[in-house]
C-alpha positions as CSV (number, residue, x, y, z in Angstrom):
1,M,7.5,-2.4,-5.1
2,R,4.7,-0.1,-5.8
3,L,2.0,0.3,-3.2
4,D,-0.7,-0.9,-4.7
5,K,1.1,-4.0,-5.3
6,Y,3.0,-4.4,-1.6
7,L,-0.3,-4.3,-0.2
8,K,-1.7,-6.9,-1.6
9,E,1.3,-8.7,-1.6
10,M,1.1,-8.6,2.0
11,R,-2.5,-9.3,1.8
12,I,-3.4,-6.2,3.9
13,I,-5.8,-6.4,0.4
14,K,-7.0,-8.7,-1.5
15,R,-7.1,-7.6,-4.8
16,R,-4.9,-5.2,-6.2
17,T,-7.3,-3.4,-7.8
18,V,-8.9,-2.5,-5.1
19,A,-5.6,-1.4,-4.0
20,N,-5.2,0.9,-6.8
21,A,-8.7,2.3,-6.6
22,L,-8.1,3.3,-2.7
23,C,-4.8,4.8,-3.6
24,N,-5.9,6.7,-6.3
25,N,-9.2,7.8,-4.6
26,D,-6.9,9.5,-1.2
27,K,-7.8,6.6,0.9
28,V,-3.7,5.5,1.7
29,S,-1.4,7.8,3.0
30,V,2.4,7.0,3.7
31,N,4.1,9.3,6.4
32,G,0.9,11.1,7.0
33,V,1.1,12.3,3.3
34,V,-1.3,11.1,0.3
35,K,0.4,8.7,-2.1
36,K,-0.6,7.0,-5.4
37,A,-0.7,4.1,-6.6
38,F,2.9,4.4,-8.4
39,Y,4.8,5.3,-4.8
40,E,7.4,3.2,-3.8
41,V,7.6,1.5,-0.9
42,A,10.9,1.5,1.5
43,V,11.0,-0.2,5.0
44,G,10.0,2.2,7.6
45,D,7.0,3.3,5.7
46,K,4.0,3.4,7.9
47,I,1.1,3.6,6.0
48,A,-2.6,4.0,7.0
49,I,-5.8,3.3,5.2
50,R,-9.4,4.9,5.4
51,Y,-12.2,2.5,4.7
52,G,-15.5,4.5,5.9
53,E,-14.8,5.6,9.5
54,N,-13.0,3.3,9.6
55,E,-8.8,3.2,9.8
56,I,-5.8,0.0,9.5
57,T,-2.3,0.9,10.3
58,H,1.2,-1.0,8.9
59,E,4.5,-0.5,9.4
60,V,6.7,-1.3,7.0
61,I,9.1,-4.1,8.1
62,K,11.3,-5.6,5.0
63,I,9.9,-5.8,1.8
64,P,8.8,-8.5,-0.2
65,Y,10.7,-10.5,-2.2
66,E,9.8,-9.6,-5.8
67,R,9.5,-12.1,-9.1
68,K,11.4,-11.1,-12.1
69,K,9.2,-11.9,-15.5
70,K,11.2,-13.8,-17.9
């Protein structure tokens, strides 16, 4: 699952467009490395999001079910 979609599905960020913008502006890092929105999230990844002077950390325990388009 894409990083921006994961952040939205797990309700860490309310909208996918906001998650995408944060990723593209180098505000999201995975395992200490800045990643873009298209990064494929894996179980065990540690995600850090910087909002100004604040930082949110999150560890991926499981990836939510992704619905298939018909």
